[in-house]
PAZA-520385 format. One record per residue: residue number from 1; residue in three letters; chain; z, y negated, x of N, C-alpha, C in turn. Coordinates in nm, 3 decimals, padded with zeros to 5 digits. Layout:
N
 gutor pagu tiro      nw      nv      nu     caw     cav     cau      cw      cv      cu
   NUM  Ala    A       Z       Y       X       Z       Y       X       Z       Y       X
...
END
This chain:
221
 gutor pagu tiro      nw      nv      nu     caw     cav     cau      cw      cv      cu
     1  Met    A -00.404 -07.139 -00.195 -00.316 -07.056 -00.111 -00.364 -06.911 -00.114
     2  Asp    A -00.360 -06.847  00.001 -00.404 -06.709  00.010 -00.318 -06.619 -00.079
     3  Lys    A -00.385 -06.526 -00.151 -00.315 -06.439 -00.246 -00.214 -06.350 -00.176
     4  Asn    A -00.250 -06.298 -00.059 -00.160 -06.210  00.015 -00.034 -06.285  00.061
     5  Leu    A -00.056 -06.412  00.104  00.057 -06.494  00.146  00.149 -06.523  00.029
     6  Leu    A  00.088 -06.555 -00.087  00.166 -06.583 -00.208  00.247 -06.460 -00.251
     7  Lys    A  00.182 -06.343 -00.239  00.249 -06.217 -00.276  00.366 -06.190 -00.182
     8  Glu    A  00.346 -06.217 -00.053  00.451 -06.195  00.046  00.569 -06.288  00.021
     9  Ile    A  00.541 -06.415 -00.011  00.647 -06.512 -00.039  00.726 -06.470 -00.164
    10  Thr    A  00.653 -06.422 -00.266  00.717 -06.377 -00.391  00.807 -06.257 -00.365
    11  Asn    A  00.757 -06.161 -00.286  00.837 -06.042 -00.254  00.962 -06.078 -00.175
    12  Gln    A  00.947 -06.171 -00.080  01.061 -06.213  00.002  01.166 -06.283 -00.084
    13  Ala    A  01.117 -06.365 -00.179  01.209 -06.435 -00.269  01.285 -06.335 -00.356
    14  Thr    A  01.214 -06.231 -00.402  01.278 -06.127 -00.484  01.385 -06.054 -00.405
    15  Ile    A  01.356 -06.022 -00.278  01.453 -05.954 -00.192  01.576 -06.041 -00.170
    16  Asn    A  01.554 -06.171 -00.148  01.666 -06.263 -00.126  01.754 -06.274 -00.250
    17  Ile    A  01.690 -06.276 -00.367  01.766 -06.283 -00.493  01.851 -06.157 -00.511
    18  Glu    A  01.792 -06.040 -00.478  01.865 -05.914 -00.489  01.985 -05.912 -00.395
    19  Lys    A  01.968 -05.971 -00.275  02.079 -05.975 -00.180  02.194 -06.060 -00.234
    20  Leu    A  02.160 -06.166 -00.307  02.263 -06.254 -00.362  02.345 -06.186 -00.471
    21  Lys    A  02.294 -06.077 -00.529  02.364 -06.006 -00.636  02.471 -05.911 -00.583
    22  His    A  02.468 -05.883 -00.453  02.560 -05.784 -00.396  02.661 -05.854 -00.305
    23  Asp    A  02.790 -05.821 -00.327  02.895 -05.877 -00.244  02.896 -05.809 -00.108
    24  Gln    A  02.939 -05.882 -00.009  02.957 -05.823  00.122  03.086 -05.741  00.124
    25  Glu    A  03.088 -05.636  00.208  03.208 -05.554  00.220  03.322 -05.637  00.280
    26  Ile    A  03.442 -05.622  00.222  03.559 -05.692  00.273  03.619 -05.609  00.386
    27  Glu    A  03.621 -05.664  00.505  03.672 -05.592  00.621  03.816 -05.629  00.653
    28  Asn    A  03.853 -05.753  00.620  03.990 -05.797  00.648  04.088 -05.719  00.560
    29  Glu    A  04.184 -05.652  00.623  04.276 -05.564  00.550  04.360 -05.641  00.448
    30  Ser    A  04.404 -05.760  00.484  04.486 -05.841  00.394  04.406 -05.883  00.270
    31  Tyr    A  04.281 -05.929  00.292  04.196 -05.970  00.181  04.163 -05.850  00.092
    32  Leu    A  04.137 -05.735  00.155  04.103 -05.616  00.080  04.220 -05.571 -00.008
    33  Leu    A  04.341 -05.580  00.045  04.459 -05.541 -00.031  04.483 -05.637 -00.148
    34  Ser    A  04.460 -05.767 -00.125  04.474 -05.866 -00.233  04.373 -05.840 -00.344
    35  Tyr    A  04.250 -05.812 -00.304  04.143 -05.782 -00.400  04.177 -05.655 -00.479
    36  His    A  04.229 -05.556 -00.407  04.267 -05.430 -00.471  04.379 -05.452 -00.574
    37  Asn    A  04.473 -05.538 -00.541  04.583 -05.569 -00.634  04.531 -05.639 -00.760
    38  Leu    A  04.434 -05.729 -00.742  04.375 -05.798 -00.858  04.303 -05.700 -00.950
    39  Val    A  04.226 -05.609 -00.890  04.154 -05.508 -00.969  04.253 -05.419 -01.043
    40  Thr    A  04.359 -05.377 -00.972  04.461 -05.291 -01.032  04.529 -05.359 -01.150
    41  Glu    A  04.562 -05.487 -01.133  04.630 -05.561 -01.240  04.539 -05.580 -01.360
    42  Asn    A  04.410 -05.603 -01.335  04.316 -05.618 -01.446  04.303 -05.487 -01.525
    43  Ile    A  04.295 -05.375 -01.455  04.288 -05.245 -01.522  04.416 -05.221 -01.603
    44  Arg    A  04.530 -05.253 -01.542  04.659 -05.232 -01.609  04.668 -05.320 -01.736
    45  Asn    A  04.626 -05.445 -01.727  04.628 -05.534 -01.844  04.535 -05.484 -01.954
    46  Asn    A  04.416 -05.438 -01.914  04.322 -05.383 -02.012  04.381 -05.262 -02.083
    47  Asn    A  04.448 -05.175 -02.007  04.509 -05.055 -02.065  04.618 -05.092 -02.165
    48  Arg    A  04.698 -05.193 -02.131  04.804 -05.237 -02.223  04.743 -05.290 -02.353
    49  Gln    A  04.638 -05.369 -02.340  04.573 -05.424 -02.460  04.508 -05.314 -02.544
    50  Ile    A  04.444 -05.217 -02.478  04.381 -05.107 -02.550  04.485 -05.027 -02.628
    51  Thr    A  04.600 -05.001 -02.565  04.707 -04.927 -02.633  04.759 -05.005 -02.754
    52  Arg    A  04.785 -05.134 -02.735  04.835 -05.216 -02.846  04.731 -05.225 -02.958
    53  Asn    A  04.606 -05.247 -02.921  04.500 -05.257 -03.022  04.481 -05.126 -03.098
    54  Ser    A  04.495 -05.013 -03.027  04.480 -04.883 -03.092  04.589 -04.863 -03.198
    55  Phe    A  04.709 -04.911 -03.170  04.817 -04.905 -03.269  04.779 -04.987 -03.393
    56  Phe    A  04.726 -05.108 -03.371  04.684 -05.192 -03.483  04.572 -05.126 -03.564
    57  Leu    A  04.482 -05.055 -03.497  04.373 -04.986 -03.567  04.428 -04.877 -03.659
    58  Ile    A  04.524 -04.800 -03.608  04.583 -04.693 -03.688  04.656 -04.751 -03.809
    59  Val    A  04.735 -04.857 -03.786  04.808 -04.922 -03.896  04.711 -04.977 -04.000
    60  Ser    A  04.601 -05.035 -03.954  04.501 -05.092 -04.046  04.440 -04.986 -04.136
    61  Val    A  04.404 -04.871 -04.077  04.344 -04.762 -04.155  04.443 -04.708 -04.258
    62  Val    A  04.567 -04.684 -04.214  04.670 -04.633 -04.306  04.693 -04.733 -04.419
    63  Leu    A  04.707 -04.860 -04.385  04.729 -04.965 -04.485  04.613 -04.974 -04.583
    64  Tyr    A  04.492 -04.963 -04.530  04.372 -04.974 -04.614  04.369 -04.863 -04.719
    65  Phe    A  04.386 -04.738 -04.675  04.377 -04.626 -04.769  04.498 -04.619 -04.861
    66  Leu    A  04.613 -04.671 -04.815  04.731 -04.678 -04.900  04.708 -04.775 -05.016
    67  Ile    A  04.649 -04.889 -04.986  04.616 -04.987 -05.090  04.506 -04.934 -05.181
    68  Tyr    A  04.406 -04.869 -05.121  04.291 -04.822 -05.200  04.330 -04.711 -05.298
    69  Thr    A  04.418 -04.621 -05.256  04.457 -04.508 -05.341  04.568 -04.541 -05.438
    70  Asn    A  04.647 -04.646 -05.407  04.758 -04.683 -05.495  04.768 -04.835 -05.497
    71  Ala    A  04.714 -04.892 -05.601  04.705 -05.038 -05.609  04.842 -05.105 -05.610
    72  Asn    A  04.947 -05.033 -05.656  05.081 -05.092 -05.665  05.167 -05.061 -05.543
    73  Ala    A  05.109 -04.989 -05.446  05.189 -04.947 -05.331  05.230 -05.066 -05.246
    74  Ile    A  05.142 -05.163 -05.232  05.170 -05.279 -05.148  05.130 -05.405 -05.224
    75  Ser    A  05.215 -05.503 -05.221  05.185 -05.630 -05.286  05.256 -05.742 -05.213
    76  Asn    A  05.210 -05.862 -05.239  05.271 -05.982 -05.180  05.278 -05.976 -05.027
    77  Ile    A  05.165 -05.943 -04.964  05.158 -05.942 -04.818  05.126 -06.083 -04.768
    78  Ser    A  05.197 -06.126 -04.664  05.173 -06.258 -04.608  05.092 -06.246 -04.480
    79  Ile    A  04.980 -06.317 -04.474  04.896 -06.322 -04.355  04.882 -06.467 -04.312
    80  Leu    A  04.931 -06.495 -04.191  04.931 -06.633 -04.140  05.000 -06.727 -04.240
    81  Phe    A  05.116 -06.682 -04.291  05.199 -06.759 -04.383  05.134 -06.782 -04.520
    82  Val    A  05.027 -06.710 -04.547  04.961 -06.719 -04.678  04.987 -06.589 -04.753
    83  Lys    A  05.049 -06.599 -04.872  05.081 -06.479 -04.949  04.957 -06.433 -05.025
    84  Ile    A  04.924 -06.305 -05.009  04.805 -06.248 -05.074  04.851 -06.143 -05.175
    85  Glu    A  04.821 -06.165 -05.300  04.859 -06.071 -05.405  04.740 -05.992 -05.457
    86  Asp    A  04.617 -06.032 -05.420  04.496 -05.965 -05.467  04.463 -05.850 -05.373
    87  Asn    A  04.479 -05.725 -05.421  04.452 -05.610 -05.336  04.306 -05.599 -05.295
    88  Asn    A  04.216 -05.643 -05.383  04.073 -05.641 -05.349  04.044 -05.730 -05.229
    89  Leu    A  04.112 -05.844 -05.223  04.094 -05.934 -05.110  04.144 -05.870 -04.981
    90  Leu    A  04.256 -05.799 -04.992  04.308 -05.727 -04.875  04.211 -05.619 -04.829
    91  Leu    A  04.150 -05.549 -04.926  04.053 -05.444 -04.892  03.928 -05.503 -04.827
    92  Asn    A  03.904 -05.632 -04.849  03.791 -05.699 -04.783  03.828 -05.750 -04.645
    93  Leu    A  03.954 -05.795 -04.630  03.996 -05.857 -04.504  04.035 -05.756 -04.397
    94  Ile    A  04.096 -05.644 -04.438  04.141 -05.544 -04.340  04.024 -05.490 -04.256
    95  Pro    A  03.906 -05.456 -04.317  03.794 -05.409 -04.234  03.746 -05.512 -04.132
    96  Ile    A  03.757 -05.642 -04.166  03.718 -05.745 -04.069  03.811 -05.741 -03.949
    97  Phe    A  03.942 -05.735 -03.976  04.041 -05.726 -03.868  04.019 -05.599 -03.787
    98  Phe    A  03.998 -05.487 -03.855  03.979 -05.358 -03.789  03.857 -05.360 -03.699
    99  Ser    A  03.743 -05.406 -03.752  03.618 -05.404 -03.674  03.626 -05.497 -03.554
   100  Phe    A  03.696 -05.612 -03.570  03.710 -05.706 -03.458  03.796 -05.646 -03.347
   101  Val    A  03.908 -05.584 -03.385  03.997 -05.523 -03.286  03.926 -05.409 -03.214
   102  Tyr    A  03.847 -05.331 -03.289  03.774 -05.220 -03.227  03.668 -05.271 -03.129
   103  Leu    A  03.600 -05.380 -03.167  03.503 -05.442 -03.076  03.572 -05.486 -02.947
   104  Lys    A  03.692 -05.543 -02.961  03.767 -05.587 -02.842  03.803 -05.467 -02.755
   105  Asn    A  03.842 -05.355 -02.818  03.876 -05.235 -02.743  03.757 -05.180 -02.665
   106  Ile    A  03.641 -05.177 -02.730  03.520 -05.129 -02.662  03.485 -05.220 -02.545
   107  Thr    A  03.501 -05.351 -02.562  03.473 -05.446 -02.455  03.569 -05.425 -02.337
   108  Leu    A  03.697 -05.405 -02.368  03.796 -05.379 -02.262  03.765 -05.247 -02.192
   109  Trp    A  03.725 -05.146 -02.270  03.690 -05.016 -02.213  03.571 -05.031 -02.118
   110  Asn    A  03.471 -05.109 -02.158  03.355 -05.134 -02.072  03.397 -05.203 -01.943
   111  Asn    A  03.489 -05.297 -01.956  03.537 -05.367 -01.837  03.606 -05.271 -01.741
   112  Asn    A  03.685 -05.178 -01.797  03.750 -05.077 -01.713  03.650 -04.983 -01.647
   113  Ile    A  03.542 -04.951 -01.718  03.438 -04.865 -01.661  03.380 -04.928 -01.535
   114  Asn    A  03.371 -05.060 -01.535  03.319 -05.131 -01.416  03.426 -05.146 -01.308
   115  Leu    A  03.553 -05.160 -01.350  03.660 -05.184 -01.253  03.708 -05.057 -01.182
   116  Ile    A  03.708 -04.945 -01.254  03.764 -04.821 -01.198  03.690 -04.775 -01.072
   117  Pro    A  03.554 -04.776 -01.068  03.486 -04.739 -00.942  03.524 -04.831 -00.825
   118  Ile    A  03.545 -04.961 -00.853  03.588 -05.054 -00.748  03.727 -05.016 -00.699
   119  Phe    A  03.817 -04.984 -00.796  03.952 -04.940 -00.761  03.949 -04.815 -00.674
   120  Glu    A  03.868 -04.717 -00.713  03.860 -04.591 -00.638  03.804 -04.613 -00.498
   121  Arg    A  03.698 -04.695 -00.489  03.636 -04.720 -00.357  03.735 -04.793 -00.264
   122  Asn    A  03.803 -04.895 -00.317  03.899 -04.969 -00.235  04.019 -04.883 -00.197
   123  Ser    A  04.063 -04.796 -00.290  04.178 -04.709 -00.261  04.145 -04.616 -00.145
   124  Arg    A  04.027 -04.559 -00.149  03.987 -04.467 -00.041  03.977 -04.540  00.093
   125  Lys    A  03.932 -04.665  00.086  03.916 -04.742  00.210  04.051 -04.785  00.266
   126  Ile    A  04.140 -04.830  00.178  04.272 -04.880  00.223  04.360 -04.766  00.274
   127  Tyr    A  04.361 -04.656  00.198  04.453 -04.547  00.229  04.385 -04.431  00.304
   128  Ser    A  04.259 -04.450  00.343  04.185 -04.347  00.419  04.187 -04.212  00.349
   129  Leu    A  04.147 -04.213  00.222  04.149 -04.092  00.140  04.014 -04.022  00.145
   130  Ser    A  04.018 -03.892  00.132  03.895 -03.812  00.128  03.825 -03.833 -00.006
   131  Leu    A  03.697 -03.801 -00.010  03.616 -03.824 -00.130  03.663 -03.739 -00.247
   132  His    A  03.708 -03.615 -00.220  03.740 -03.521 -00.327  03.891 -03.506 -00.351
   133  Thr    A  03.971 -03.588 -00.289  04.114 -03.579 -00.311  04.150 -03.632 -00.450
   134  Asp    A  04.261 -03.580 -00.505  04.307 -03.623 -00.637  04.406 -03.739 -00.627
   135  Thr    A  04.430 -03.786 -00.506  04.529 -03.893 -00.486  04.491 -04.021 -00.560
   136  Val    A  04.363 -04.051 -00.565  04.317 -04.172 -00.634  04.359 -04.169 -00.781
   137  Asn    A  04.347 -04.052 -00.845  04.386 -04.040 -00.985  04.537 -04.056 -01.003
   138  Ile    A  04.613 -04.021 -00.899  04.759 -04.032 -00.907  04.802 -04.179 -00.900
   139  Ile    A  04.738 -04.257 -00.815  04.778 -04.397 -00.799  04.706 -04.489 -00.897
   140  Lys    A  04.610 -04.438 -00.971  04.535 -04.519 -01.068  04.625 -04.559 -01.184
   141  Pro    A  04.615 -04.685 -01.235  04.694 -04.725 -01.352  04.673 -04.629 -01.468
   142  Phe    A  04.783 -04.584 -01.527  04.777 -04.478 -01.628  04.726 -04.530 -01.762
   143  Thr    A  04.637 -04.450 -01.824  04.596 -04.474 -01.961  04.587 -04.339 -02.030
   144  Leu    A  04.645 -04.330 -02.148  04.656 -04.201 -02.218  04.520 -04.141 -02.248
   145  Leu    A  04.428 -04.222 -02.304  04.298 -04.169 -02.344  04.219 -04.121 -02.222
   146  His    A  04.220 -04.200 -02.114  04.148 -04.161 -01.992  04.207 -04.033 -01.935
   147  His    A  04.339 -04.020 -01.941  04.405 -03.900 -01.890  04.365 -03.776 -01.971
   148  Ile    A  04.363 -03.792 -02.105  04.329 -03.679 -02.192  04.185 -03.636 -02.172
   149  Leu    A  04.095 -03.733 -02.159  03.952 -03.701 -02.155  03.903 -03.661 -02.018
   150  Asn    A  03.969 -03.708 -01.912  03.912 -03.690 -01.778  03.997 -03.608 -01.682
   151  Tyr    A  04.118 -03.575 -01.719  04.204 -03.503 -01.625  04.147 -03.364 -01.597
   152  Gln    A  04.135 -03.330 -01.471  04.078 -03.201 -01.431  04.189 -03.098 -01.411
   153  Tyr    A  04.205 -03.010 -01.505  04.305 -02.904 -01.492  04.255 -02.798 -01.395
   154  Glu    A  04.344 -02.752 -01.308  04.305 -02.652 -01.209  04.286 -02.515 -01.273
   155  Asn    A  04.360 -02.487 -01.379  04.351 -02.359 -01.446  04.225 -02.354 -01.532
   156  Lys    A  04.132 -02.266 -01.497  04.003 -02.260 -01.569  04.021 -02.215 -01.713
   157  Lys    A  04.121 -02.129 -01.739  04.148 -02.087 -01.876  04.192 -02.205 -01.962
   158  Val    A  04.275 -02.291 -01.903  04.319 -02.411 -01.974  04.201 -02.503 -02.002
   159  Met    A  04.113 -02.518 -01.905  03.995 -02.602 -01.923  03.907 -02.551 -02.037
   160  Lys    A  03.887 -02.417 -02.042  03.806 -02.358 -02.150  03.873 -02.379 -02.284
   161  Leu    A  04.005 -02.364 -02.286  04.080 -02.377 -02.410  04.077 -02.520 -02.463
   162  Leu    A  04.081 -02.616 -02.372  04.089 -02.756 -02.411  03.954 -02.824 -02.426
   163  Lys    A  03.847 -02.756 -02.388  03.715 -02.818 -02.390  03.677 -02.869 -02.529
   164  Leu    A  03.691 -02.784 -02.631  03.655 -02.824 -02.767  03.748 -02.931 -02.823
   165  Pro    A  03.883 -02.913 -02.814  03.972 -03.019 -02.865  03.951 -03.154 -02.798
   166  Leu    A  03.927 -03.154 -02.666  03.906 -03.280 -02.595  03.775 -03.345 -02.637
   167  Ser    A  03.673 -03.263 -02.660  03.544 -03.316 -02.707  03.559 -03.377 -02.845
   168  Leu    A  03.633 -03.308 -02.934  03.657 -03.360 -03.069  03.738 -03.489 -03.064
   169  Thr    A  03.836 -03.494 -02.973  03.916 -03.616 -02.956  03.828 -03.733 -02.914
   170  Phe    A  03.739 -03.708 -02.818  03.651 -03.813 -02.769  03.562 -03.867 -02.881
   171  Phe    A  03.496 -03.776 -02.955  03.404 -03.819 -03.060  03.479 -03.884 -03.176
   172  Thr    A  03.603 -03.842 -03.201  03.683 -03.907 -03.304  03.713 -04.051 -03.267
   173  Phe    A  03.759 -04.071 -03.143  03.789 -04.206 -03.096  03.664 -04.294 -03.096
   174  Leu    A  03.549 -04.232 -03.066  03.427 -04.309 -03.052  03.362 -04.343 -03.186
   175  Phe    A  03.355 -04.242 -03.277  03.274 -04.259 -03.398  03.353 -04.288 -03.525
   176  Phe    A  03.480 -04.245 -03.533  03.553 -04.268 -03.658  03.562 -04.415 -03.696
   177  Pro    A  03.594 -04.507 -03.600  03.598 -04.649 -03.638  03.465 -04.700 -03.694
   178  Ile    A  03.353 -04.653 -03.638  03.222 -04.694 -03.689  03.203 -04.642 -03.832
   179  Ile    A  03.242 -04.515 -03.854  03.232 -04.456 -03.988  03.320 -04.533 -04.086
   180  Phe    A  03.442 -04.569 -04.043  03.531 -04.646 -04.129  03.470 -04.781 -04.166
   181  Asp    A  03.408 -04.847 -04.068  03.343 -04.976 -04.096  03.233 -04.959 -04.201
   182  Ile    A  03.152 -04.855 -04.185  03.042 -04.832 -04.280  03.096 -04.802 -04.420
   183  Ile    A  03.201 -04.717 -04.427  03.262 -04.685 -04.556  03.319 -04.811 -04.621
   184  Ser    A  03.385 -04.895 -04.542  03.444 -05.018 -04.596  03.338 -05.113 -04.650
   185  Ile    A  03.222 -05.120 -04.582  03.112 -05.206 -04.631  03.064 -05.154 -04.767
   186  Ile    A  03.049 -05.021 -04.779  03.005 -04.961 -04.905  03.105 -04.990 -05.016
   187  Leu    A  03.236 -04.977 -04.985  03.340 -05.001 -05.085  03.348 -05.148 -05.125
   188  Ile    A  03.325 -05.238 -05.028  03.323 -05.381 -05.060  03.211 -05.411 -05.159
   189  Ala    A  03.094 -05.352 -05.136  02.980 -05.374 -05.226  03.004 -05.308 -05.362
   190  Lys    A  03.074 -05.196 -05.362  03.093 -05.119 -05.486  03.204 -05.175 -05.574
   191  Asn    A  03.314 -05.217 -05.514  03.434 -05.251 -05.591  03.450 -05.399 -05.621
   192  Asn    A  03.356 -05.480 -05.581  03.365 -05.624 -05.607  03.252 -05.670 -05.698
   193  Thr    A  03.288 -05.757 -05.790  03.183 -05.823 -05.867  03.111 -05.917 -05.771
   194  Pro    A  02.985 -05.948 -05.794  02.912 -06.036 -05.699  02.990 -06.164 -05.672
   195  Ser    A  03.029 -06.182 -05.547  03.102 -06.302 -05.507  03.071 -06.334 -05.363
   196  Phe    A  03.078 -06.460 -05.330  03.046 -06.505 -05.195  03.142 -06.444 -05.093
   197  Ile    A  03.274 -06.442 -05.125  03.375 -06.393 -05.031  03.352 -06.246 -04.999
   198  Ala    A  03.327 -06.165 -05.106  03.307 -06.022 -05.084  03.184 -05.995 -04.998
   199  Tyr    A  03.073 -06.060 -05.032  02.950 -06.039 -04.956  02.964 -06.091 -04.813
   200  Phe    A  03.034 -06.204 -04.797  03.056 -06.259 -04.664  03.136 -06.162 -04.578
   201  Cys    A  03.242 -06.103 -04.638  03.325 -06.005 -04.565  03.241 -05.884 -04.525
   202  Gly    A  03.160 -05.834 -04.620  03.076 -05.718 -04.591  02.977 -05.746 -04.480
   203  Ile    A  02.913 -05.863 -04.484  02.815 -05.900 -04.381  02.884 -05.916 -04.245
   204  Leu    A  03.003 -05.977 -04.246  03.076 -05.999 -04.121  03.116 -05.866 -04.057
   205  Val    A  03.163 -05.773 -04.138  03.198 -05.639 -04.087  03.073 -05.572 -04.029
   206  Gly    A  02.959 -05.587 -04.098  02.834 -05.527 -04.050  02.790 -05.585 -03.917
   207  Val    A  02.801 -05.717 -03.903  02.760 -05.784 -03.778  02.850 -05.740 -03.662
   208  Ile    A  02.982 -05.738 -03.686  03.076 -05.697 -03.581  03.054 -05.551 -03.543
   209  Thr    A  03.026 -05.466 -03.644  03.001 -05.323 -03.617  02.875 -05.306 -03.532
   210  Leu    A  02.771 -05.382 -03.564  02.647 -05.376 -03.486  02.673 -05.420 -03.342
   211  Ala    A  02.750 -05.527 -03.326  02.785 -05.574 -03.192  02.864 -05.469 -03.115
   212  Thr    A  02.951 -05.396 -03.187  03.030 -05.290 -03.124  02.941 -05.177 -03.075
   213  Ile    A  02.845 -05.136 -03.159  02.753 -05.028 -03.122  02.672 -05.067 -02.999
   214  Ile    A  02.622 -05.191 -02.998  02.545 -05.241 -02.883  02.632 -05.242 -02.757
   215  Gln    A  02.757 -05.286 -02.772  02.849 -05.291 -02.659  02.879 -05.150 -02.607
   216  Ala    A  02.895 -05.054 -02.699  02.924 -04.916 -02.659  02.804 -04.853 -02.587
   217  Leu    A  02.684 -04.880 -02.637  02.563 -04.825 -02.575  02.533 -04.892 -02.441
   218  Asn    A  02.593 -05.010 -02.420  02.566 -05.085 -02.298  02.665 -05.050 -02.186
   219  Ser    A  02.751 -04.949 -02.212  02.847 -04.908 -02.110  02.772 -04.860 -01.985
   220  His    A  02.819 -04.903 -01.870  02.756 -04.862 -01.746  02.857 -04.867 -01.634
   221  Lys    A  02.824 -04.790 -01.529  02.909 -04.791 -01.410  02.841 -04.871 -01.302
END
């Protein structure tokens, strides 16, 4: 077979595959509104889960350091109807729960990163909104963290004043859980005699943390 012909067939096949990756624009107003409602509901559900998970993360950290600093502060905790009296075991299990919930939050956040541009594009199309209007932000499903980090204040003095606190808030939300996971792995290795359970917990926290970092770096619009 001629090389040029083979190259042309390969290029055409590549173009066809690329076309299959892109959805066609929805022109039917009813279908577009239904699609918009589905996207809105998915964003809203993700926000609810992120809020609930964030509460669990805060409780986990407080519980962890309360047990670590005062061995008698908490005892006889029941997890899945199993009573746990060994504080060291709790200090091993809490980081696993924490790292898993944080991984889920990052995954939900990534999903929202992909859904929000679709929501904005559909909103502008349905409601005939201008590109620079703030109406899209008004009708967008509310999330506290997104509002704090992305809300554009009209007062420039306020923006200057809040620039540093908002940046610190962002980096705290992003990096503190990773730092906590690393600290917990170190404490698991330090405070346990060599045992399969302790090492397994430490390795599991490390694997979940690595998956979280990869998921966070893989964020895209």
